[in-house]
BADO-258828 format. One record per atom (N, C-alpha, C): residue in three letters; x, y, z. Coordinates in steps of 0.05 Angstrom, whole numbers, plus 5000, padded with zeros to 4 digits. Each point is the difference from the previous one (the first is absolute). Last residue first. Example, Ala and Ser with C-alpha at 12.3 -4.5 7.8 and 13.67 -1.06 7.14 Angstrom:
2
SER525749555142
SER501650245001
SER498550225014
ALA500648854999
ALA498250245000
ALA501850245000
// end
This chain:
423
ALA477953584472
ALA497050185008
ALA498349854998
ARG508749694982
ARG498549985027
ARG498550045002
ALA503450014909
ALA498049745015
ALA499350015027
GLY507050534956
GLY497050075000
GLY498249875012
TYR509249774983
TYR499850065019
TYR496750215007
ALA502749224922
ALA500450315006
ALA499449955028
ILE504449204967
ILE497750005004
ILE499650335008
PRO507049214964
PRO499950205013
PRO496850075003
MET502949044975
MET500450224989
MET498750235027
ALA504148914992
ALA498350175015
ALA500750274981
CYS504549144984
CYS497450034978
CYS498850295008
ALA506849495046
ALA500850074970
ALA498250144992
ARG498149635089
ARG501750245004
ARG501150004971
GLY493449425039
GLY498950204972
GLY502050184999
GLN499649345070
GLN499649804976
GLN499450214978
GLY501350315091
GLY502349814991
GLY499349834974
VAL495150725027
VAL502650155008
VAL501749754992
ARG490649815016
ARG501750144979
ARG501850084992
LYS498349675082
LYS499649724981
LYS500250254972
PHE499850405073
PHE502649914994
PHE500249904988
LEU491450425009
LEU502050214995
LEU502949764994
GLY492749565044
GLY500149994967
GLY502150194990
ARG500349935086
ARG500749764993
ARG499150024971
LEU497250745044
LEU502749964997
LEU501749784992
ALA490950165017
ALA500150164975
ALA503049884999
ALA496349615075
ALA500049814973
ALA500850204973
GLN501350405090
GLN501049844991
GLN500649844981
MET493550635022
MET502050084997
MET502749794994
ALA491249795036
ALA500249964967
ALA502850274992
GLU499649735085
GLU500249694984
GLU499850174968
ALA499050635065
ALA502849895000
ALA499949764981
ALA491950385026
ALA501850174979
ALA503049964998
ALA493749445059
ALA499649994974
ALA501450224971
ASN501650045101
ASN501149774985
ASN498849944973
ASP497050805047
ASP502749915002
ASP502049784975
SER489350274980
SER501449925029
SER503250094994
GLN493250484937
GLN501749755008
GLN500950065017
ALA494350684980
ALA500249874972
ALA500949715008
ALA501250825056
ALA497649825014
ALA499749834977
ALA505950624979
ALA501349935026
ALA497649705005
ILE497450684935
ILE502649815001
ILE500549795018
LYS493350695026
LYS499149774977
LYS502149744985
ASP503750795060
ASP497949745018
ASP499149834971
LEU502450824964
LEU502949785010
LEU498849825014
SER493650554974
SER501149924971
SER502149785016
ALA497250585059
ALA498549804996
ALA500649854976
MET504650835024
MET499849765016
MET499049695004
THR502450684917
THR498850065022
THR500449655019
VAL503350674900
VAL501349745016
VAL498050035026
GLY500450724936
GLY499349714985
GLY500049885015
GLY506850655015
GLY497050014998
GLY499749794979
ARG507049915081
ARG499650084971
ARG496850054996
LEU503549865107
LEU499049944974
LEU500450084977
TYR500250285086
TYR502549954993
TYR500149914968
ASN493250155069
ASN500650194991
ASN502250064987
SER496149295048
SER498350084969
SER500950284993
ALA503049655095
ALA501149834968
ALA499350074973
ASP500050325098
ASP498950224979
ASP501249844976
THR504949545075
THR498250295005
THR498350094968
LEU503948974997
LEU500750285000
LEU498750245016
SER498448944976
SER500750145023
SER500850305014
LYS498549524907
LYS497550145010
LYS500149985031
LEU508049704954
LEU498150284987
LEU498150075018
ARG502949135015
ARG502850385011
ARG498350274997
GLU496049144963
GLU499250065037
GLU500950225006
PHE502049744907
PHE499050205011
PHE498249985022
PRO508649494993
PRO500150334995
PRO497150174989
THR501349155070
THR499650054963
THR500050284994
LEU503349685100
LEU497850074986
LEU500649974968
TYR504249855116
TYR499849774966
TYR497150114986
THR507050315090
THR498550064982
THR499949964979
GLU506349835065
GLU498249945010
GLU497349984984
TYR510450235008
TYR498849924977
TYR497249785013
LYS508350785030
LYS498349815013
LYS498649954981
ARG509050655022
ARG497549944983
ARG499649765007
ARG505650835044
ARG498549764999
ARG498649924983
ARG508050815032
ARG497249924986
ARG500149684996
ARG505350615075
ARG499949904976
ARG497849874983
GLY501550605079
GLY499750194982
GLY500549754980
LYS500549785082
LYS502450154994
LYS499750124978
GLY492949545048
GLY500950255016
GLY502450104983
ASP494349554927
ASP500949885032
ASP500750195014
PHE492550014910
PHE502750065020
PHE501149965019
THR493449634909
THR499650035026
THR503850135013
VAL493049674906
VAL501950085014
VAL500750215022
THR494249104944
THR499850235015
THR502950065017
ALA497249614897
ALA501450005019
ALA498150235022
PHE496149334924
PHE501550235000
PHE500750075031
ALA497949194919
ALA501550075027
ALA499850285000
CYS494349424927
CYS501550055004
CYS500950185031
PRO493049274936
PRO500550185019
PRO503050074998
ARG493649814921
ARG502249925015
ARG500050205015
HIS492450064950
HIS499949635010
HIS501750015018
PHE499450914944
PHE497249935015
PHE499849795003
ASN508050224962
ASN498350335015
ASN498349845012
LEU504349354940
LEU501850165018
LEU498750195030
TYR495549674925
TYR500649835015
TYR501549985025
ALA498050524930
ALA498049945012
ALA500449855026
ASN506350064930
ASN500250295010
ASN497950035026
PHE501249254941
PHE501350045020
PHE499650145015
HIS494849744927
HIS501249875020
HIS500650045027
ALA499250524905
ALA497149894996
ALA499649735034
LEU507550724973
LEU497550084991
LEU498049815018
TYR507549504992
TYR501050235026
TYR497750114993
PHE500449504933
PHE499749875020
PHE500750185025
ARG501450374919
ARG497349935002
ARG499749825022
ASP508750224984
ASP498650195005
ASP497750045011
ILE504549244966
ILE500350005023
ILE499150245012
LEU499849934908
LEU499349785021
LEU499750005025
PRO504950664953
PRO497150024995
PRO498649825011
ALA509649814989
ALA499150195014
ALA497550115010
PHE505149234945
PHE498149925022
PHE498450265013
ALA507550024941
ALA497850014979
ALA497950005024
ARG508550005033
ARG498350185004
ARG497750124983
ASP503749005048
ASP500850194976
ASP498750194993
ILE503349625097
ILE497449914979
ILE501350284978
HIS505449365084
HIS500550214978
HIS497750034982
SER500249745110
SER500849894966
SER499550144979
PHE498450155100
PHE502150144991
PHE500849794975
GLY489450115051
GLY502649834994
GLY502550184999
MET489750205015
MET501249934966
MET502649845000
HIS496550215081
HIS497549924990
HIS500849944971
LYS505050295064
LYS498849765012
LYS498849884980
ARG505150804982
ARG500949795008
ARG498349735003
ILE495050925003
ILE501049904969
ILE502449765008
VAL497150205090
VAL496650074970
VAL502049904982
SER505150025076
SER498949865004
SER496749994987
GLY508950474976
GLY499449735003
GLY498049835011
ASN499850884969
ASN500949994980
ASN499749625004
LYS497850645074
LYS498349854986
LYS500449834976
SER506350365056
SER499949855018
SER496049824984
GLU505150824967
GLU501149844995
GLU498849805026
ILE495650674997
ILE499949954976
ILE502649794994
LEU500150405083
LEU496749865000
LEU499949974968
ALA509250525026
ALA498649665008
ALA497549905000
ASN505150834974
ASN498249864979
ASN499649785016
ASP504950575053
ASP498250264979
ASP498449694980
ASN507149815057
ASN496549915010
ASN498450174983
THR510050014989
THR498649754984
THR497050005009
ARG507050774997
ARG498349915010
ARG498049804990
GLY507950324962
GLY500549935028
GLY498949955018
SER498150614931
SER501849975004
SER500649835019
ARG490250254970
ARG501950155017
ARG502849744985
SER490750034942
SER501349955030
SER502650135010
LYS491850364938
LYS501649774998
LYS501549995023
THR490050564953
THR502949955021
THR501349844999
GLN491850674951
GLN502249755003
GLN502049985009
GLU488450334991
GLU503050145012
GLU501349684990
VAL491550364947
VAL500749695025
VAL503150145008
LEU492850264942
LEU501150195010
LEU499749915028
LEU499649754901
LEU497249805023
LEU501450205025
LYS505650194930
LYS497250054989
LYS497649845022
ASN509449965014
ASN498450315006
ASN498549984994
LEU503249204987
LEU499750025026
LEU498150315002
LEU503349714923
LEU497749865006
LEU498850135026
LYS508750214969
LYS497550174988
LYS497349905009
SER507949535026
SER499650275028
SER498250174982
THR502849234962
THR498149855026
THR499550325013
PRO504949994917
PRO497150054996
PRO498549905021
GLY509150265013
GLY498850174982
GLY496449905000
ASN506249445075
ASN500750124971
ASN497550204992
ILE502249325079
ILE502250195003
ILE499750124971
PHE496549105009
PHE497950275008
PHE501650295004
GLU504749254974
GLU496749964978
GLU497650175014
GLY510350015023
GLY500250134986
GLY496749944993
GLY502949915105
GLY499949804965
GLY499050134978
ASN500250255105
ASN501650144984
ASN500449854967
ASP491349745067
ASP504150015006
ASP500050254982
SER490650205032
SER501049774980
SER503050005012
HIS489150495011
HIS502650035017
HIS501749684973
PHE491050705000
PHE501649824983
PHE503450045014
ASN489550425034
ASN502650014997
ASN501149714991
VAL490950315004
VAL501050335003
VAL502849944997
ILE490149574958
ILE503349865006
ILE500750335018
VAL489549555018
VAL501650244978
VAL504349985009
PHE492149185010
PHE500150195006
PHE501550154988
PRO498749044987
PRO496550185000
PRO501050285017
PHE506449554915
PHE500350015034
PHE497450165003
LEU503049814915
LEU498849745006
LEU499450055032
VAL504250584948
VAL497450045004
VAL498849835000
LEU508649894988
LEU500650325013
LEU496249975011
ALA503149394924
ALA499749895033
ALA500150245016
ALA500650264915
ALA497749824993
ALA499449955034
GLU507850434977
GLU497850195001
GLU497749894999
LEU508149444991
LEU499750075023
LEU497550285002
ILE501449534915
ILE499849835026
ILE499650115028
PRO503450524919
PRO496449885003
PRO499849865026
THR509250184996
THR497450315006
THR497249954998
LEU507449374974
LEU500149915036
LEU497650375003
HIS503049634916
HIS498549725013
HIS499550155021
ALA504950604953
ALA497549884972
ALA498249815017
GLU508950275041
GLU497950305001
GLU496949884991
SER506649245035
SER500350264984
SER498450114997
ILE501649195048
ILE499550135014
ILE500750354978
ALA494548934968
ALA503550125009
ALA499250385016
ALA493449264985
ALA502249824992
ALA502650194991
VAL491650125083
VAL501450044965
VAL502549754992
CYS490450065086
CYS502349944982
CYS500550054983
ALA495450235105
ALA500350024964
ALA501949854992
VAL494550205103
VAL502149914990
VAL499449964967
ILE496950525101
ILE498749864967
ILE503050034984
GLU496150075108
GLU501649914984
GLU499150044974
TRP498650385109
TRP498549984969
TRP501549914981
GLN501950275090
GLN501549714991
GLN498349984979
THR498650765057
THR498049785005
THR501849744983
VAL505950805018
VAL497849925022
VAL497549774999
GLU506750254928
GLU501649925027
GLU498249985017
ASP498249684906
ASP499850255017
ASP501050005021
VAL503149534911
VAL499849915027
VAL499950305009
MET502449484898
MET498550185017
MET499049905022
ASN506849604918
ASN498049945019
ASN499650205021
ILE502649644905
ILE499650165006
ILE498349955019
HIS506449354939
HIS497450035024
HIS499650325009
TYR505649534909
TYR500250135022
TYR497950025019
VAL504749224919
VAL497950255006
VAL499850095023
GLY509049624953
GLY497049855003
GLY498150255008
LYS509249924943
LYS498950055027
LYS496549894994
GLN509149594952
GLN497650104991
GLN498150115028
GLY509549464987
GLY499750274993
GLY497250164997
ASP500849125031
ASP501850034968
ASP499450214992
LEU495450105079
LEU499249754979
LEU501750004988
ASP496950585096
ASP502050054965
ASP499849714995
GLY493050495072
GLY502049824999
GLY500749964963
GLN493050595056
GLN499349755014
GLN502649844977
HIS498151025056
HIS501949794967
HIS499649705004
VAL494850845049
VAL500449775004
VAL501349924981
THR498551035045
THR499549824975
THR501549765013
ASP494450855055
ASP503049814995
ASP499549894974
VAL495150745079
VAL500749944972
VAL501749864995
ARG492750445080
ARG503349904993
ARG499049834973
LEU493350795035
LEU501549864985
LEU502749905006
PHE491150515049
PHE504050054991
PHE500549744997
GLY490650215017
GLY500650104978
GLY503050084990
PRO493449995097
PRO500849764978
PRO500250114970
ARG502550345107
ARG497950114984
ARG500749754983
GLY504850105081
GLY497349895001
GLY497950064970
ARG508950375017
ARG498950075022
ARG496049924995
PRO508350004932
PRO497449954993
PRO498150165031
ASP510350064959
ASP498650005021
ASP497150004996
PRO508949694944
PRO498250135003
PRO499950005031
LYS509650094968
LYS497849835009
LYS497250125005
ARG508850394937
ARG498949975021
ARG498749705008
ARG503550584914
ARG502349855023
ARG499549985022
GLN493450294910
GLN501550085022
GLN501349765016
GLY498450174891
GLY499449875023
GLY502050145024
ILE504950074917
ILE496349914991
ILE499449935034
ALA508850294954
ALA499050155019
ALA497849954998
ARG507449214994
ARG498850214976
ARG498250135028
ASN506049144985
ASN501250285018
ASN498550204979
VAL499748995022
VAL499250114972
VAL500950285020
SER500648735015
SER500150295011
SER499950304977
LYS497048944990
LYS502150174994
LYS499150205007
THR496949015037
THR499950294982
THR502050135001
LYS500648984991
LYS499850145030
LYS499850254983
ALA497649014973
ALA501850225000
ALA499850335016
LEU471246655135
LEU501249984971
LEU503450224998
THR491648945081
THR502250245011
THR502350024977
LEU488649605036
LEU502350054977
LEU503050235001
ALA491249285063
ALA502050194985
ALA502950024979
HIS495149155036
HIS497950224990
HIS500250344995
GLU505049275053
GLU498849784982
GLU498450224973
ARG503250355087
ARG502049954990
ARG499949864968
TYR493750115071
TYR500450244993
TYR502149974967
VAL498349285059
VAL497050034978
VAL500850324993
ARG506449775064
ARG499949794973
ARG497850004981
SER503550855068
SER498649724998
SER500949914976
GLN503350845020
GLN502249785001
GLN497849685004
ARG495450874993
ARG501549924981
ARG501849834999
LEU495150325070
LEU498449804987
LEU501749984980
ARG503950455063
ARG499849825001
ARG498749774974
TYR499750954995
TYR503249854995
TYR499849815002
ILE492050405027
ILE500149954976
ILE503049834990
HIS498750335091
HIS498549764984
HIS498849934982
ALA504350785031
ALA502449805009
ALA498349754987
SER494450764993
SER502449944972
SER502649895003
SER489549805039
SER502050175018
SER501950074971
ILE489849704997
ILE502149874997
ILE502450175007
GLY490550164984
GLY500850005028
GLY502449925000
GLN494849894912
GLN500150225007
GLN501550145029
LEU498549044980
LEU502450104985
LEU499750325002
ARG492149525019
ARG502049895011
ARG502750184995
ARG492450094943
ARG499750035032
ARG502549945016
PHE499749974900
PHE502450125021
PHE498750025023
ARG494249684936
ARG502249825006
ARG501650105006
ALA492450494983
ALA499349845028
ALA501749814997
ASP499950954951
ASP500849774992
ASP499949715021
GLY498651214987
GLY497849715013
GLY500549714988
TYR504550944993
TYR499349784977
TYR497949805007
VAL504750535058
VAL498950234982
VAL498349864984
ALA502849505068
ALA499150195011
ALA499050184973
PHE504949254990
PHE497950045012
PHE498850165014
GLN507250004945
GLN499149884981
GLN496549985017
ARG506450485040
ARG498950174981
ARG498249764990
GLU506649755063
GLU497750075004
GLU498450214983
LEU507849574959
LEU497649765019
LEU497950195016
ILE506950514961
ILE498449894984
ILE497849835004
LYS506250285064
LYS498650204991
LYS498250004977
LYS506849415030
LYS498349955021
LYS497650194996
THR507549984938
THR498549805003
THR497650035017
ALA505950595011
ALA499350084979
ALA497749784985
PRO505949865079
PRO498150235005
PRO498650084984
GLY507649354982
GLY497949895015
GLY497650175010
SER505350164906
SER500549995027
SER497649905016
LEU498949744906
LEU501450245010
LEU500849915018
ARG497249434911
ARG501849925034
ARG500750285013
ALA494949944905
ALA503849954999
ALA501550025035
HIS489349984972
HIS501650315013
HIS503549994995
ALA494149164980
ALA498850274984
ALA501050265009
ASN503449205052
ASN500449904969
ASN498950334985
ASP497949925088
ASP502150164991
ASP501349944973
THR491249745029
THR500250214996
THR503350235005
ARG498449045001
ARG498150064975
ARG500550335000
ALA502749455073
ALA502550054977
ALA498550104971
LEU494149965083
LEU502350195007
LEU501449984964
LEU493549435007
LEU499350234996
LEU501650215000
GLU501549125027
GLU501149974980
GLU499150274976
GLN499249935105
GLN503350014989
GLN500249984965
ASP491149835046
ASP501550365001
ASP503350014997
ALA494849144991
ALA498750244976
ALA501150275007
ARG502649315064
ARG501750034970
ARG499050114978
THR497650345103
THR500649834982
THR501449974977
TYR500350505100
TYR499949994967
TYR500449834986
LYS500450045094
LYS497750184998
LYS500549994967
ALA502449155085
ALA500350194960
ALA499150234993
PRO502649695102
PRO497749974981
PRO501050134970
PHE507349685080
PHE499150294981
PHE497849904984
ARG504049285065
ARG500650194983
ARG498050154993
ASN504349085056
ASN497950275007
ASN501950174974
ARG497848954996
ARG501450195011
ARG498950245004
PRO494049185010
PRO502250124980
PRO501950145017
SER498049095033
SER498950245000
SER501250264970
GLN501248935011
GLN496850104988
GLN500250275007
SER509249364996
SER499150265022
SER496750124985
PRO505448944985
PRO500450264984
PRO497550175022
ARG502849145048
ARG498650094979
ARG500650364986
ILE503249125080
ILE501450264985
ILE498950094966
ALA495849455093
ALA501149894976
ALA501450224990
GLY494650015078
GLY501549755001
GLY500349814976
ASP497850955043
ASP497749864971
ASP501149685002
ARG504050615063
ARG497750104990
ARG498149824995
LEU509849815006
LEU498950055020
LEU496549945002
PHE504950314923
PHE499849665003
PHE499049955026
ARG501950884978
ARG497649924993
ARG499749675004
ALA507350335041
ALA497350155006
ALA498149874981
ILE508949854970
ILE498349815025
ILE497850085013
LEU502950554934
LEU499649794986
LEU498449795026
ARG503950795016
ARG497750064992
ARG499149764987
THR509150085033
THR497349975025
THR498050074985
ILE506149954936
ILE499749725014
ILE499150015022
GLN501650794961
GLN497949854985
GLN500449695014
ALA505550545043
ALA497050205002
ALA498249794976
ARG508949865002
ARG499549955022
ARG497250064997
SER502749934909
SER501550055025
SER498650005031
MET503349294902
MET497650265009
MET501250035031
GLY503749284951
GLY502250324980
GLY496450215012
SER500348995016
SER498950054987
SER501250334988
LEU504649485054
LEU499349804980
LEU499050164989
ARG502250385082
ARG501850044987
ARG499149894973
GLN493350165055
GLN500950234983
GLN502649924994
LEU495649365057
LEU499349954972
LEU499950394986
TYR506149675076
TYR499949874979
TYR497950064977
ALA499650545068
ALA502250014994
ALA499849794978
ASN492649815056
ASN500050254984
ASN502750154977
VAL500749315061
VAL498649914975
VAL499750204989
GLU504050245080
GLU502049884988
GLU498149864968
GLY494450525067
GLY502650084989
GLY501049904984
LYS495049515053
LYS498450084979
LYS501350194985
GLU504049715075
GLU500249744982
GLU498050064965
GLY500650545081
GLY502450084991
GLY499749754981
ARG491950045052
ARG501450334983
ARG502349914985
LYS495349035021
LYS500550245009
LYS501250344982
LEU492849084969
LEU503250154996
LEU500250135018
GLU491649764963
GLU501349835026
GLU502250105003
PHE497150204921
PHE498250105022
PHE500649865022
TYR503349744929
TYR501850224999
TYR498650135023
ASP502549074957
ASP498050055019
ASP499950265017
LEU505249614922
LEU501050075028
LEU497649985016
ARG497649804921
ARG501449795008
ARG500850035022
LYS494650694962
LYS498549705016
LYS501949775010
LEU503250804945
LEU498150035029
LEU499349855017
VAL504249864919
VAL502250075010
VAL498250025031
THR494649944931
THR500949784994
THR502150065031
GLU496050774965
GLU498249935020
GLU501049634998
ILE505150604944
ILE500350045037
ILE498449925017
TRP498949714899
TRP503649905011
TRP499850145038
ALA492850294940
ALA499149595011
ALA503049985015
ASN500250874971
ASN498649985015
ASN499749765008
ARG504750094924
ARG501950105023
ARG497749925026
GLN495949814920
GLN501749865004
GLN502050005019
ALA494650734968
ALA498349725007
ALA501449745012
LYS503150804952
LYS499950095032
LYS498649695008
ASP507149684921
ASP497450345005
ASP499450025039
SER506449344961
SER499250204974
SER498550194997
GLY508049695070
GLY496949884993
GLY499450214979
ARG508749755066
ARG499350184981
ARG498149824988
PHE506650095087
PHE497949884993
PHE498350234972
ALA510749905049
ALA497750104997
ALA497649874989
LEU512050075032
LEU497449885000
LEU497550144993
ALA509350375014
ALA498649944983
ALA497749764991
LYS504650195074
LYS498150254995
LYS498749954979
PRO505849315061
PRO500150154980
PRO498150204997
GLY499149615090
GLY501249854986
GLY500550304977
ALA495649965085
ALA502750015001
ALA501650014983
LEU490949894994
LEU500050295007
LEU502250125002
VAL497649054992
VAL500150154979
VAL500050295002
GLN500749485070
GLN502149904989
GLN499850164966
ARG493250025068
ARG502450165018
ARG502449974968
VAL491749534991
VAL499750294996
VAL501950124991
GLN499649205045
GLN500249954970
GLN500250224986
GLU498249885088
GLU502950035000
GLU501549974970
LEU489850035026
LEU501550264997
LEU502249955001
THR494049314951
THR501050065020
THR501250345007
THR498549434917
THR496949975027
THR501350055022
ILE503649964888
ILE500150195028
ILE496650055017
GLU501749494904
GLU501149785032
GLU501150185022
THR496050404920
THR496949865010
THR501849815020
ASP504050684937
ASP500450065031
ASP498149825015
ASP505650084904
ASP497149945010
ASP500649965026
MET505450654923
MET499949805020
MET497049955006
HIS507350624939
HIS497449985000
HIS499549715021
THR508650654986
THR499149785003
THR496649975003
MET508750784963
MET496849965004
MET499749745006
MET509150595000
MET498349794990
MET497949875009
// end
């Protein structure tokens, strides 16, 4: 039981000792710190604290601790303040703290960047912030261009950031003598593609659209397309059109063992283009790990998991062609591993290099020699410089919102469009 008491009658040390020897439930309860401090001042004056001997002061300290519920150190600091100032007033000295380097505007700018790029990892976001200032000359990123990856994660926990941030069936195996069952070996050369399909769910027995995802192993150059079905009539034309969107010569086409690519029409198409076809080895899940990671971090992150009717495949494919592919390859940094071997011969991967696929392509020795006919490094530079990373991301997100709005409103009336419109 807690008893609230009036201690104005306690004026001697003997009475203080009786309180200390009494029940511990006695306590002072003030409405705020000012009332508590005023009470401590009254007790010190009433007992003539500074005229007491050392042991007697200890008893008064214990009395104040008992009734206020404060610690010995707290009471000692308040008494010292009373001795120095003649009253216990709130401390005016500022607390020791690190100076705030990043302003509210910086936090809002970080949130805007994350919204545009669908919140990439800290190192990838750091690369974009650096490029916004160094490559595109955006003065708003002067402070953010030097931020560390760790501090990006700290700012993402701030109230200002949270107020502005926006946070959106198995493949059948086949047994066909098509393609070699081995892992490609690009040896630092572009043109070795990893390919997979991503299904956009079923609804009431109706199949959704299929996304065709193709990623170059060396540069991580990525081309995404969309088809209504993975039959020969839909897949072959879109696949042929998508392959020529890569700026370099395609050497190898690698997929898992699904029937959508391990079939006669696809093999015939690749033979016509002089592209070698390989497929994953049994029990070697890492053979196609790159494309599987891109399926999650790119396709699912932007398109989600909900069913989208196959009638909207041409509309989605146009979005990929007009906005998404350029954003992925010229404005979205990717992580590139540095591989080392320890004393026991074990391979270690360290991800410290973040570049856009175009930057990675340019960094290759004799990069121009890998380009296909009609493509020059100057023409690619022009595309990269046309928009800043954030401007391209925001334009892509605006187009994506418009796409989903049409998908949500016009599901029943949407009509397929001929794939010949891609040209």
